[in-house]
PyMOL CGO cylinders between C-alpha atoms (Angstrom):
from pymol import cmd
from pymol.cgo import CYLINDER

trace = [
    CYLINDER, -50.58, -51.01, 30.82, -47.08, -52.44, 31.03, 0.3, 1, 1, 1, 1, 1, 1,
    CYLINDER, -47.08, -52.44, 31.03, -44.31, -50.51, 29.34, 0.3, 1, 1, 1, 1, 1, 1,
    CYLINDER, -44.31, -50.51, 29.34, -42.87, -53.76, 28.01, 0.3, 1, 1, 1, 1, 1, 1,
    CYLINDER, -42.87, -53.76, 28.01, -43.32, -54.00, 24.25, 0.3, 1, 1, 1, 1, 1, 1,
    CYLINDER, -43.32, -54.00, 24.25, -43.98, -57.74, 24.21, 0.3, 1, 1, 1, 1, 1, 1,
    CYLINDER, -43.98, -57.74, 24.21, -46.56, -57.59, 26.98, 0.3, 1, 1, 1, 1, 1, 1,
    CYLINDER, -46.56, -57.59, 26.98, -48.88, -55.11, 25.33, 0.3, 1, 1, 1, 1, 1, 1,
    CYLINDER, -48.88, -55.11, 25.33, -50.86, -57.46, 23.06, 0.3, 1, 1, 1, 1, 1, 1,
    CYLINDER, -50.86, -57.46, 23.06, -51.42, -59.93, 25.91, 0.3, 1, 1, 1, 1, 1, 1,
    CYLINDER, -51.42, -59.93, 25.91, -52.51, -57.22, 28.33, 0.3, 1, 1, 1, 1, 1, 1,
    CYLINDER, -52.51, -57.22, 28.33, -54.93, -55.71, 25.82, 0.3, 1, 1, 1, 1, 1, 1,
    CYLINDER, -54.93, -55.71, 25.82, -56.30, -59.16, 25.00, 0.3, 1, 1, 1, 1, 1, 1,
    CYLINDER, -56.30, -59.16, 25.00, -56.86, -60.09, 28.66, 0.3, 1, 1, 1, 1, 1, 1,
    CYLINDER, -56.86, -60.09, 28.66, -58.59, -56.80, 29.43, 0.3, 1, 1, 1, 1, 1, 1,
    CYLINDER, -58.59, -56.80, 29.43, -60.89, -56.94, 26.41, 0.3, 1, 1, 1, 1, 1, 1,
    CYLINDER, -60.89, -56.94, 26.41, -61.75, -60.56, 27.15, 0.3, 1, 1, 1, 1, 1, 1,
    CYLINDER, -61.75, -60.56, 27.15, -62.56, -59.66, 30.76, 0.3, 1, 1, 1, 1, 1, 1,
    CYLINDER, -62.56, -59.66, 30.76, -64.86, -56.85, 29.68, 0.3, 1, 1, 1, 1, 1, 1,
    CYLINDER, -64.86, -56.85, 29.68, -66.74, -59.15, 27.32, 0.3, 1, 1, 1, 1, 1, 1,
    CYLINDER, -66.74, -59.15, 27.32, -67.16, -62.03, 29.78, 0.3, 1, 1, 1, 1, 1, 1,
    CYLINDER, -67.16, -62.03, 29.78, -68.24, -59.67, 32.56, 0.3, 1, 1, 1, 1, 1, 1,
    CYLINDER, -68.24, -59.67, 32.56, -70.87, -58.08, 30.32, 0.3, 1, 1, 1, 1, 1, 1,
    CYLINDER, -70.87, -58.08, 30.32, -69.29, -54.64, 30.09, 0.3, 1, 1, 1, 1, 1, 1,
    CYLINDER, -69.29, -54.64, 30.09, -69.35, -55.07, 26.32, 0.3, 1, 1, 1, 1, 1, 1,
    CYLINDER, -69.35, -55.07, 26.32, -72.73, -56.71, 25.59, 0.3, 1, 1, 1, 1, 1, 1,
    CYLINDER, -72.73, -56.71, 25.59, -73.52, -58.50, 22.31, 0.3, 1, 1, 1, 1, 1, 1,
    CYLINDER, -73.52, -58.50, 22.31, -73.49, -56.16, 19.33, 0.3, 1, 1, 1, 1, 1, 1,
    CYLINDER, -73.49, -56.16, 19.33, -71.01, -53.72, 20.86, 0.3, 1, 1, 1, 1, 1, 1,
    CYLINDER, -71.01, -53.72, 20.86, -68.60, -52.38, 18.24, 0.3, 1, 1, 1, 1, 1, 1,
    CYLINDER, -68.60, -52.38, 18.24, -64.99, -52.10, 19.36, 0.3, 1, 1, 1, 1, 1, 1,
    CYLINDER, -64.99, -52.10, 19.36, -63.42, -48.93, 17.99, 0.3, 1, 1, 1, 1, 1, 1,
    CYLINDER, -63.42, -48.93, 17.99, -59.73, -49.66, 17.57, 0.3, 1, 1, 1, 1, 1, 1,
    CYLINDER, -59.73, -49.66, 17.57, -58.51, -46.06, 17.73, 0.3, 1, 1, 1, 1, 1, 1,
    CYLINDER, -58.51, -46.06, 17.73, -60.52, -45.31, 20.85, 0.3, 1, 1, 1, 1, 1, 1,
    CYLINDER, -60.52, -45.31, 20.85, -59.25, -48.42, 22.64, 0.3, 1, 1, 1, 1, 1, 1,
    CYLINDER, -59.25, -48.42, 22.64, -55.68, -47.69, 21.59, 0.3, 1, 1, 1, 1, 1, 1,
    CYLINDER, -55.68, -47.69, 21.59, -55.90, -44.24, 23.16, 0.3, 1, 1, 1, 1, 1, 1,
    CYLINDER, -55.90, -44.24, 23.16, -57.44, -45.70, 26.31, 0.3, 1, 1, 1, 1, 1, 1,
    CYLINDER, -57.44, -45.70, 26.31, -54.69, -48.29, 26.71, 0.3, 1, 1, 1, 1, 1, 1,
    CYLINDER, -54.69, -48.29, 26.71, -51.92, -45.91, 25.68, 0.3, 1, 1, 1, 1, 1, 1,
    CYLINDER, -51.92, -45.91, 25.68, -50.76, -48.14, 22.82, 0.3, 1, 1, 1, 1, 1, 1,
    CYLINDER, -50.76, -48.14, 22.82, -50.87, -48.17, 19.03, 0.3, 1, 1, 1, 1, 1, 1,
    CYLINDER, -50.87, -48.17, 19.03, -53.74, -49.87, 17.22, 0.3, 1, 1, 1, 1, 1, 1,
    CYLINDER, -53.74, -49.87, 17.22, -51.52, -52.87, 16.41, 0.3, 1, 1, 1, 1, 1, 1,
    CYLINDER, -51.52, -52.87, 16.41, -51.84, -54.70, 19.78, 0.3, 1, 1, 1, 1, 1, 1,
    CYLINDER, -51.84, -54.70, 19.78, -55.56, -53.84, 19.86, 0.3, 1, 1, 1, 1, 1, 1,
    CYLINDER, -55.56, -53.84, 19.86, -56.10, -55.43, 16.45, 0.3, 1, 1, 1, 1, 1, 1,
    CYLINDER, -56.10, -55.43, 16.45, -54.03, -58.46, 17.45, 0.3, 1, 1, 1, 1, 1, 1,
    CYLINDER, -54.03, -58.46, 17.45, -56.21, -58.88, 20.52, 0.3, 1, 1, 1, 1, 1, 1,
    CYLINDER, -56.21, -58.88, 20.52, -59.30, -58.51, 18.35, 0.3, 1, 1, 1, 1, 1, 1,
    CYLINDER, -59.30, -58.51, 18.35, -58.14, -61.26, 16.01, 0.3, 1, 1, 1, 1, 1, 1,
    CYLINDER, -58.14, -61.26, 16.01, -57.47, -63.59, 18.94, 0.3, 1, 1, 1, 1, 1, 1,
    CYLINDER, -57.47, -63.59, 18.94, -60.91, -62.93, 20.38, 0.3, 1, 1, 1, 1, 1, 1,
    CYLINDER, -60.91, -62.93, 20.38, -62.45, -63.48, 16.94, 0.3, 1, 1, 1, 1, 1, 1,
    CYLINDER, -62.45, -63.48, 16.94, -60.71, -66.87, 16.68, 0.3, 1, 1, 1, 1, 1, 1,
    CYLINDER, -60.71, -66.87, 16.68, -62.08, -67.80, 20.11, 0.3, 1, 1, 1, 1, 1, 1,
    CYLINDER, -62.08, -67.80, 20.11, -65.63, -66.86, 19.16, 0.3, 1, 1, 1, 1, 1, 1,
    CYLINDER, -65.63, -66.86, 19.16, -66.00, -63.69, 21.23, 0.3, 1, 1, 1, 1, 1, 1,
    CYLINDER, -66.00, -63.69, 21.23, -65.92, -61.25, 18.32, 0.3, 1, 1, 1, 1, 1, 1,
    CYLINDER, -65.92, -61.25, 18.32, -66.92, -61.16, 14.68, 0.3, 1, 1, 1, 1, 1, 1,
    CYLINDER, -66.92, -61.16, 14.68, -65.21, -58.98, 12.08, 0.3, 1, 1, 1, 1, 1, 1,
    CYLINDER, -65.21, -58.98, 12.08, -67.21, -57.35, 9.30, 0.3, 1, 1, 1, 1, 1, 1,
    CYLINDER, -67.21, -57.35, 9.30, -65.65, -55.38, 6.46, 0.3, 1, 1, 1, 1, 1, 1,
    CYLINDER, -65.65, -55.38, 6.46, -66.13, -51.61, 6.78, 0.3, 1, 1, 1, 1, 1, 1,
    CYLINDER, -66.13, -51.61, 6.78, -67.57, -52.16, 10.27, 0.3, 1, 1, 1, 1, 1, 1,
    CYLINDER, -67.57, -52.16, 10.27, -64.80, -53.74, 12.34, 0.3, 1, 1, 1, 1, 1, 1,
    CYLINDER, -64.80, -53.74, 12.34, -64.99, -56.00, 15.37, 0.3, 1, 1, 1, 1, 1, 1,
    CYLINDER, -64.99, -56.00, 15.37, -68.29, -56.55, 17.16, 0.3, 1, 1, 1, 1, 1, 1,
    CYLINDER, -68.29, -56.55, 17.16, -69.13, -58.65, 20.20, 0.3, 1, 1, 1, 1, 1, 1,
    CYLINDER, -69.13, -58.65, 20.20, -70.89, -61.84, 19.13, 0.3, 1, 1, 1, 1, 1, 1,
    CYLINDER, -70.89, -61.84, 19.13, -74.46, -62.44, 20.25, 0.3, 1, 1, 1, 1, 1, 1,
    CYLINDER, -74.46, -62.44, 20.25, -74.29, -66.01, 21.58, 0.3, 1, 1, 1, 1, 1, 1,
    CYLINDER, -74.29, -66.01, 21.58, -77.51, -67.55, 22.83, 0.3, 1, 1, 1, 1, 1, 1,
    CYLINDER, -77.51, -67.55, 22.83, -78.80, -70.43, 24.93, 0.3, 1, 1, 1, 1, 1, 1,
    CYLINDER, -78.80, -70.43, 24.93, -78.62, -72.78, 21.98, 0.3, 1, 1, 1, 1, 1, 1,
    CYLINDER, -78.62, -72.78, 21.98, -74.91, -72.02, 21.59, 0.3, 1, 1, 1, 1, 1, 1,
    CYLINDER, -74.91, -72.02, 21.59, -74.44, -72.65, 25.29, 0.3, 1, 1, 1, 1, 1, 1,
    CYLINDER, -74.44, -72.65, 25.29, -76.12, -76.05, 25.07, 0.3, 1, 1, 1, 1, 1, 1,
    CYLINDER, -76.12, -76.05, 25.07, -74.11, -77.05, 22.01, 0.3, 1, 1, 1, 1, 1, 1,
    CYLINDER, -74.11, -77.05, 22.01, -70.85, -75.97, 23.65, 0.3, 1, 1, 1, 1, 1, 1,
    CYLINDER, -70.85, -75.97, 23.65, -71.62, -77.83, 26.87, 0.3, 1, 1, 1, 1, 1, 1,
    CYLINDER, -71.62, -77.83, 26.87, -72.59, -80.94, 24.92, 0.3, 1, 1, 1, 1, 1, 1,
    CYLINDER, -72.59, -80.94, 24.92, -69.28, -80.84, 23.04, 0.3, 1, 1, 1, 1, 1, 1,
    CYLINDER, -69.28, -80.84, 23.04, -67.36, -80.11, 26.23, 0.3, 1, 1, 1, 1, 1, 1,
    CYLINDER, -67.36, -80.11, 26.23, -68.76, -83.27, 27.82, 0.3, 1, 1, 1, 1, 1, 1,
    CYLINDER, -68.76, -83.27, 27.82, -66.89, -85.33, 25.24, 0.3, 1, 1, 1, 1, 1, 1,
    CYLINDER, -66.89, -85.33, 25.24, -63.73, -83.24, 25.13, 0.3, 1, 1, 1, 1, 1, 1,
    CYLINDER, -63.73, -83.24, 25.13, -63.27, -82.95, 28.87, 0.3, 1, 1, 1, 1, 1, 1,
    CYLINDER, -63.27, -82.95, 28.87, -64.02, -86.64, 29.45, 0.3, 1, 1, 1, 1, 1, 1,
    CYLINDER, -64.02, -86.64, 29.45, -61.00, -87.45, 27.29, 0.3, 1, 1, 1, 1, 1, 1,
    CYLINDER, -61.00, -87.45, 27.29, -58.81, -84.76, 28.85, 0.3, 1, 1, 1, 1, 1, 1,
    CYLINDER, -58.81, -84.76, 28.85, -59.53, -85.71, 32.47, 0.3, 1, 1, 1, 1, 1, 1,
    CYLINDER, -59.53, -85.71, 32.47, -59.15, -89.43, 31.73, 0.3, 1, 1, 1, 1, 1, 1,
    CYLINDER, -59.15, -89.43, 31.73, -55.78, -88.68, 30.14, 0.3, 1, 1, 1, 1, 1, 1,
    CYLINDER, -55.78, -88.68, 30.14, -54.80, -86.40, 33.02, 0.3, 1, 1, 1, 1, 1, 1,
    CYLINDER, -54.80, -86.40, 33.02, -55.69, -89.19, 35.47, 0.3, 1, 1, 1, 1, 1, 1,
    CYLINDER, -55.69, -89.19, 35.47, -52.67, -91.16, 34.28, 0.3, 1, 1, 1, 1, 1, 1,
    CYLINDER, -52.67, -91.16, 34.28, -50.24, -88.52, 35.53, 0.3, 1, 1, 1, 1, 1, 1,
    CYLINDER, -50.24, -88.52, 35.53, -52.22, -86.52, 38.10, 0.3, 1, 1, 1, 1, 1, 1,
    CYLINDER, -52.22, -86.52, 38.10, -50.28, -85.92, 41.32, 0.3, 1, 1, 1, 1, 1, 1,
    CYLINDER, -50.28, -85.92, 41.32, -51.42, -85.74, 44.96, 0.3, 1, 1, 1, 1, 1, 1,
    CYLINDER, -51.42, -85.74, 44.96, -50.89, -81.98, 45.05, 0.3, 1, 1, 1, 1, 1, 1,
    CYLINDER, -50.89, -81.98, 45.05, -53.03, -81.57, 41.92, 0.3, 1, 1, 1, 1, 1, 1,
    CYLINDER, -53.03, -81.57, 41.92, -55.85, -83.38, 43.68, 0.3, 1, 1, 1, 1, 1, 1,
    CYLINDER, -55.85, -83.38, 43.68, -55.38, -81.32, 46.83, 0.3, 1, 1, 1, 1, 1, 1,
    CYLINDER, -55.38, -81.32, 46.83, -55.58, -78.10, 44.81, 0.3, 1, 1, 1, 1, 1, 1,
    CYLINDER, -55.58, -78.10, 44.81, -58.88, -79.31, 43.34, 0.3, 1, 1, 1, 1, 1, 1,
    CYLINDER, -58.88, -79.31, 43.34, -60.13, -80.27, 46.83, 0.3, 1, 1, 1, 1, 1, 1,
    CYLINDER, -60.13, -80.27, 46.83, -59.38, -76.78, 48.09, 0.3, 1, 1, 1, 1, 1, 1,
    CYLINDER, -59.38, -76.78, 48.09, -61.48, -75.34, 45.29, 0.3, 1, 1, 1, 1, 1, 1,
    CYLINDER, -61.48, -75.34, 45.29, -64.30, -77.80, 46.03, 0.3, 1, 1, 1, 1, 1, 1,
    CYLINDER, -64.30, -77.80, 46.03, -64.20, -76.74, 49.69, 0.3, 1, 1, 1, 1, 1, 1,
    CYLINDER, -64.20, -76.74, 49.69, -64.54, -73.15, 48.56, 0.3, 1, 1, 1, 1, 1, 1,
    CYLINDER, -64.54, -73.15, 48.56, -67.51, -74.18, 46.45, 0.3, 1, 1, 1, 1, 1, 1,
    CYLINDER, -67.51, -74.18, 46.45, -69.08, -75.72, 49.54, 0.3, 1, 1, 1, 1, 1, 1,
    CYLINDER, -69.08, -75.72, 49.54, -68.76, -72.42, 51.38, 0.3, 1, 1, 1, 1, 1, 1,
    CYLINDER, -68.76, -72.42, 51.38, -70.15, -70.53, 48.39, 0.3, 1, 1, 1, 1, 1, 1,
    CYLINDER, -70.15, -70.53, 48.39, -73.24, -72.70, 47.99, 0.3, 1, 1, 1, 1, 1, 1,
    CYLINDER, -73.24, -72.70, 47.99, -73.94, -72.68, 51.71, 0.3, 1, 1, 1, 1, 1, 1,
    CYLINDER, -73.94, -72.68, 51.71, -73.67, -68.89, 51.67, 0.3, 1, 1, 1, 1, 1, 1,
    CYLINDER, -73.67, -68.89, 51.67, -75.95, -68.58, 48.64, 0.3, 1, 1, 1, 1, 1, 1,
    CYLINDER, -75.95, -68.58, 48.64, -73.17, -67.13, 46.47, 0.3, 1, 1, 1, 1, 1, 1,
    CYLINDER, -73.17, -67.13, 46.47, -74.02, -68.79, 43.16, 0.3, 1, 1, 1, 1, 1, 1,
    CYLINDER, -74.02, -68.79, 43.16, -71.92, -66.36, 41.14, 0.3, 1, 1, 1, 1, 1, 1,
    CYLINDER, -71.92, -66.36, 41.14, -68.87, -67.26, 43.21, 0.3, 1, 1, 1, 1, 1, 1,
    CYLINDER, -68.87, -67.26, 43.21, -69.84, -70.92, 43.01, 0.3, 1, 1, 1, 1, 1, 1,
    CYLINDER, -69.84, -70.92, 43.01, -69.87, -70.73, 39.22, 0.3, 1, 1, 1, 1, 1, 1,
    CYLINDER, -69.87, -70.73, 39.22, -66.48, -69.05, 39.14, 0.3, 1, 1, 1, 1, 1, 1,
    CYLINDER, -66.48, -69.05, 39.14, -65.01, -71.76, 41.38, 0.3, 1, 1, 1, 1, 1, 1,
    CYLINDER, -65.01, -71.76, 41.38, -66.69, -74.44, 39.28, 0.3, 1, 1, 1, 1, 1, 1,
    CYLINDER, -66.69, -74.44, 39.28, -64.73, -73.24, 36.26, 0.3, 1, 1, 1, 1, 1, 1,
    CYLINDER, -64.73, -73.24, 36.26, -61.53, -73.23, 38.33, 0.3, 1, 1, 1, 1, 1, 1,
    CYLINDER, -61.53, -73.23, 38.33, -62.19, -76.79, 39.53, 0.3, 1, 1, 1, 1, 1, 1,
    CYLINDER, -62.19, -76.79, 39.53, -62.63, -78.13, 36.01, 0.3, 1, 1, 1, 1, 1, 1,
    CYLINDER, -62.63, -78.13, 36.01, -59.55, -76.36, 34.71, 0.3, 1, 1, 1, 1, 1, 1,
    CYLINDER, -59.55, -76.36, 34.71, -57.52, -77.73, 37.63, 0.3, 1, 1, 1, 1, 1, 1,
    CYLINDER, -57.52, -77.73, 37.63, -58.40, -81.39, 37.07, 0.3, 1, 1, 1, 1, 1, 1,
    CYLINDER, -58.40, -81.39, 37.07, -57.74, -80.95, 33.35, 0.3, 1, 1, 1, 1, 1, 1,
    CYLINDER, -57.74, -80.95, 33.35, -54.37, -79.25, 33.77, 0.3, 1, 1, 1, 1, 1, 1,
    CYLINDER, -54.37, -79.25, 33.77, -52.19, -82.40, 34.15, 0.3, 1, 1, 1, 1, 1, 1,
    CYLINDER, -52.19, -82.40, 34.15, -53.32, -83.63, 30.73, 0.3, 1, 1, 1, 1, 1, 1,
    CYLINDER, -53.32, -83.63, 30.73, -50.18, -84.04, 28.57, 0.3, 1, 1, 1, 1, 1, 1,
    CYLINDER, -50.18, -84.04, 28.57, -52.13, -83.47, 25.33, 0.3, 1, 1, 1, 1, 1, 1,
    CYLINDER, -52.13, -83.47, 25.33, -51.69, -79.71, 24.89, 0.3, 1, 1, 1, 1, 1, 1,
    CYLINDER, -51.69, -79.71, 24.89, -54.03, -79.49, 21.90, 0.3, 1, 1, 1, 1, 1, 1,
    CYLINDER, -54.03, -79.49, 21.90, -56.91, -81.26, 23.65, 0.3, 1, 1, 1, 1, 1, 1,
    CYLINDER, -56.91, -81.26, 23.65, -56.37, -79.11, 26.73, 0.3, 1, 1, 1, 1, 1, 1,
    CYLINDER, -56.37, -79.11, 26.73, -56.47, -75.97, 24.60, 0.3, 1, 1, 1, 1, 1, 1,
    CYLINDER, -56.47, -75.97, 24.60, -59.78, -77.06, 23.05, 0.3, 1, 1, 1, 1, 1, 1,
    CYLINDER, -59.78, -77.06, 23.05, -61.29, -77.56, 26.51, 0.3, 1, 1, 1, 1, 1, 1,
    CYLINDER, -61.29, -77.56, 26.51, -60.07, -74.15, 27.68, 0.3, 1, 1, 1, 1, 1, 1,
    CYLINDER, -60.07, -74.15, 27.68, -61.54, -72.53, 24.57, 0.3, 1, 1, 1, 1, 1, 1,
    CYLINDER, -61.54, -72.53, 24.57, -64.86, -74.24, 25.24, 0.3, 1, 1, 1, 1, 1, 1,
    CYLINDER, -64.86, -74.24, 25.24, -64.89, -72.85, 28.77, 0.3, 1, 1, 1, 1, 1, 1,
    CYLINDER, -64.89, -72.85, 28.77, -64.01, -69.40, 27.46, 0.3, 1, 1, 1, 1, 1, 1,
    CYLINDER, -64.01, -69.40, 27.46, -67.01, -69.63, 25.13, 0.3, 1, 1, 1, 1, 1, 1,
    CYLINDER, -67.01, -69.63, 25.13, -69.28, -70.70, 27.97, 0.3, 1, 1, 1, 1, 1, 1,
    CYLINDER, -69.28, -70.70, 27.97, -68.08, -67.73, 30.02, 0.3, 1, 1, 1, 1, 1, 1,
    CYLINDER, -68.08, -67.73, 30.02, -68.92, -65.40, 27.15, 0.3, 1, 1, 1, 1, 1, 1,
    CYLINDER, -68.92, -65.40, 27.15, -72.47, -66.77, 26.86, 0.3, 1, 1, 1, 1, 1, 1,
    CYLINDER, -72.47, -66.77, 26.86, -73.41, -67.45, 30.47, 0.3, 1, 1, 1, 1, 1, 1,
    CYLINDER, -73.41, -67.45, 30.47, -70.70, -66.66, 33.07, 0.3, 1, 1, 1, 1, 1, 1,
    CYLINDER, -70.70, -66.66, 33.07, -72.96, -67.54, 36.03, 0.3, 1, 1, 1, 1, 1, 1,
    CYLINDER, -72.96, -67.54, 36.03, -75.14, -70.42, 34.84, 0.3, 1, 1, 1, 1, 1, 1,
    CYLINDER, -75.14, -70.42, 34.84, -75.88, -71.63, 38.38, 0.3, 1, 1, 1, 1, 1, 1,
    CYLINDER, -75.88, -71.63, 38.38, -77.94, -68.51, 39.00, 0.3, 1, 1, 1, 1, 1, 1,
    CYLINDER, -77.94, -68.51, 39.00, -80.34, -69.99, 36.44, 0.3, 1, 1, 1, 1, 1, 1,
    CYLINDER, -80.34, -69.99, 36.44, -80.14, -73.56, 37.72, 0.3, 1, 1, 1, 1, 1, 1,
    CYLINDER, -80.14, -73.56, 37.72, -79.56, -73.13, 41.47, 0.3, 1, 1, 1, 1, 1, 1,
    CYLINDER, -79.56, -73.13, 41.47, -80.82, -76.62, 42.35, 0.3, 1, 1, 1, 1, 1, 1,
    CYLINDER, -80.82, -76.62, 42.35, -78.02, -78.08, 40.25, 0.3, 1, 1, 1, 1, 1, 1,
    CYLINDER, -78.02, -78.08, 40.25, -75.27, -76.58, 42.46, 0.3, 1, 1, 1, 1, 1, 1,
    CYLINDER, -75.27, -76.58, 42.46, -75.25, -79.10, 45.32, 0.3, 1, 1, 1, 1, 1, 1,
    CYLINDER, -75.25, -79.10, 45.32, -75.46, -82.23, 43.12, 0.3, 1, 1, 1, 1, 1, 1,
    CYLINDER, -75.46, -82.23, 43.12, -72.68, -80.82, 40.92, 0.3, 1, 1, 1, 1, 1, 1,
    CYLINDER, -72.68, -80.82, 40.92, -70.52, -80.29, 44.00, 0.3, 1, 1, 1, 1, 1, 1,
    CYLINDER, -70.52, -80.29, 44.00, -71.12, -83.86, 45.20, 0.3, 1, 1, 1, 1, 1, 1,
    CYLINDER, -71.12, -83.86, 45.20, -70.11, -85.11, 41.76, 0.3, 1, 1, 1, 1, 1, 1,
    CYLINDER, -70.11, -85.11, 41.76, -66.88, -83.11, 42.01, 0.3, 1, 1, 1, 1, 1, 1,
    CYLINDER, -66.88, -83.11, 42.01, -65.94, -84.81, 45.28, 0.3, 1, 1, 1, 1, 1, 1,
    CYLINDER, -65.94, -84.81, 45.28, -66.83, -88.21, 43.81, 0.3, 1, 1, 1, 1, 1, 1,
    CYLINDER, -66.83, -88.21, 43.81, -64.61, -87.52, 40.80, 0.3, 1, 1, 1, 1, 1, 1,
    CYLINDER, -64.61, -87.52, 40.80, -61.72, -86.60, 43.09, 0.3, 1, 1, 1, 1, 1, 1,
    CYLINDER, -61.72, -86.60, 43.09, -62.13, -89.86, 45.01, 0.3, 1, 1, 1, 1, 1, 1,
    CYLINDER, -62.13, -89.86, 45.01, -62.15, -91.77, 41.75, 0.3, 1, 1, 1, 1, 1, 1,
    CYLINDER, -62.15, -91.77, 41.75, -59.00, -90.03, 40.53, 0.3, 1, 1, 1, 1, 1, 1,
    CYLINDER, -59.00, -90.03, 40.53, -57.25, -90.67, 43.85, 0.3, 1, 1, 1, 1, 1, 1,
    CYLINDER, -57.25, -90.67, 43.85, -58.08, -94.37, 43.54, 0.3, 1, 1, 1, 1, 1, 1,
    CYLINDER, -58.08, -94.37, 43.54, -56.51, -94.48, 40.06, 0.3, 1, 1, 1, 1, 1, 1,
    CYLINDER, -56.51, -94.48, 40.06, -59.70, -95.86, 38.54, 0.3, 1, 1, 1, 1, 1, 1,
    CYLINDER, -59.70, -95.86, 38.54, -59.66, -96.97, 34.88, 0.3, 1, 1, 1, 1, 1, 1,
    CYLINDER, -59.66, -96.97, 34.88, -59.92, -94.27, 32.23, 0.3, 1, 1, 1, 1, 1, 1,
    CYLINDER, -59.92, -94.27, 32.23, -63.32, -95.58, 31.14, 0.3, 1, 1, 1, 1, 1, 1,
    CYLINDER, -63.32, -95.58, 31.14, -64.73, -94.92, 34.61, 0.3, 1, 1, 1, 1, 1, 1,
    CYLINDER, -64.73, -94.92, 34.61, -63.31, -91.40, 34.72, 0.3, 1, 1, 1, 1, 1, 1,
    CYLINDER, -63.31, -91.40, 34.72, -64.68, -90.62, 31.26, 0.3, 1, 1, 1, 1, 1, 1,
    CYLINDER, -64.68, -90.62, 31.26, -68.14, -91.83, 32.25, 0.3, 1, 1, 1, 1, 1, 1,
    CYLINDER, -68.14, -91.83, 32.25, -68.22, -89.70, 35.39, 0.3, 1, 1, 1, 1, 1, 1,
    CYLINDER, -68.22, -89.70, 35.39, -67.20, -86.55, 33.53, 0.3, 1, 1, 1, 1, 1, 1,
    CYLINDER, -67.20, -86.55, 33.53, -69.72, -87.11, 30.75, 0.3, 1, 1, 1, 1, 1, 1,
    CYLINDER, -69.72, -87.11, 30.75, -72.55, -87.80, 33.21, 0.3, 1, 1, 1, 1, 1, 1,
    CYLINDER, -72.55, -87.80, 33.21, -71.60, -84.69, 35.19, 0.3, 1, 1, 1, 1, 1, 1,
    CYLINDER, -71.60, -84.69, 35.19, -71.87, -82.40, 32.17, 0.3, 1, 1, 1, 1, 1, 1,
    CYLINDER, -71.87, -82.40, 32.17, -74.94, -84.22, 30.89, 0.3, 1, 1, 1, 1, 1, 1,
    CYLINDER, -74.94, -84.22, 30.89, -76.76, -83.56, 34.18, 0.3, 1, 1, 1, 1, 1, 1,
    CYLINDER, -76.76, -83.56, 34.18, -75.90, -79.85, 33.96, 0.3, 1, 1, 1, 1, 1, 1,
    CYLINDER, -75.90, -79.85, 33.96, -77.06, -79.74, 30.35, 0.3, 1, 1, 1, 1, 1, 1,
    CYLINDER, -77.06, -79.74, 30.35, -80.37, -81.39, 31.27, 0.3, 1, 1, 1, 1, 1, 1,
    CYLINDER, -80.37, -81.39, 31.27, -80.90, -78.93, 34.12, 0.3, 1, 1, 1, 1, 1, 1,
    CYLINDER, -80.90, -78.93, 34.12, -80.13, -76.04, 31.79, 0.3, 1, 1, 1, 1, 1, 1,
    CYLINDER, -80.13, -76.04, 31.79, -82.55, -77.33, 29.14, 0.3, 1, 1, 1, 1, 1, 1,
    CYLINDER, -82.55, -77.33, 29.14, -85.27, -77.78, 31.77, 0.3, 1, 1, 1, 1, 1, 1,
    CYLINDER, -85.27, -77.78, 31.77, -84.78, -74.19, 32.93, 0.3, 1, 1, 1, 1, 1, 1,
    CYLINDER, -84.78, -74.19, 32.93, -85.11, -72.97, 29.34, 0.3, 1, 1, 1, 1, 1, 1,
    CYLINDER, -85.11, -72.97, 29.34, -88.36, -74.88, 28.88, 0.3, 1, 1, 1, 1, 1, 1,
    CYLINDER, -88.36, -74.88, 28.88, -89.72, -73.47, 32.12, 0.3, 1, 1, 1, 1, 1, 1,
    CYLINDER, -89.72, -73.47, 32.12, -88.81, -69.93, 31.12, 0.3, 1, 1, 1, 1, 1, 1,
    CYLINDER, -88.81, -69.93, 31.12, -90.74, -70.27, 27.86, 0.3, 1, 1, 1, 1, 1, 1,
    CYLINDER, -90.74, -70.27, 27.86, -93.97, -71.25, 29.59, 0.3, 1, 1, 1, 1, 1, 1,
]
cmd.load_cgo(trace, "trace")
């Protein structure tokens, strides 16, 4: 941990969040503040601050006399979050399209190229990680900080529930990638906001339908 006083809460937060999203702390895990404080070499104050942030983001739940526990989020929560994200991100990307710069688009293209390599190499976990990076990149130029924060929180929640969704819907990977390239072409052409919004909504809707189909198949 950094010796800097102001950095401690952020460092603790980032590490705890990483452990949750990577599955090191599965649902139901109780976070013992004193134990974590000793591990990080800090007081319990930055650990509790990190816990409150993670609770606000939906990763943890706090119960009196028990403390913080990792939330058990399920497939239904994933579907609801993705459905909401389709609307939120459509607005954010359409707004970002008004000010997006050539180097923003090139950064997104680089990520999409990496996704191509990942899917061709059968690395669906890496593909999913790059998919998140792609979406965050095309959203970043949005001048509406509050809307952008809501989208980032939605992605954080998706990561907590299902960090590698394409391992469950592998056939969705290549169509999703093609849709990414199509979106980049549309943004480069400065298409109307209504067109951009439709593309983003249809993209997420297709992923949601593939996810729902996989759930139905698993129940058979």
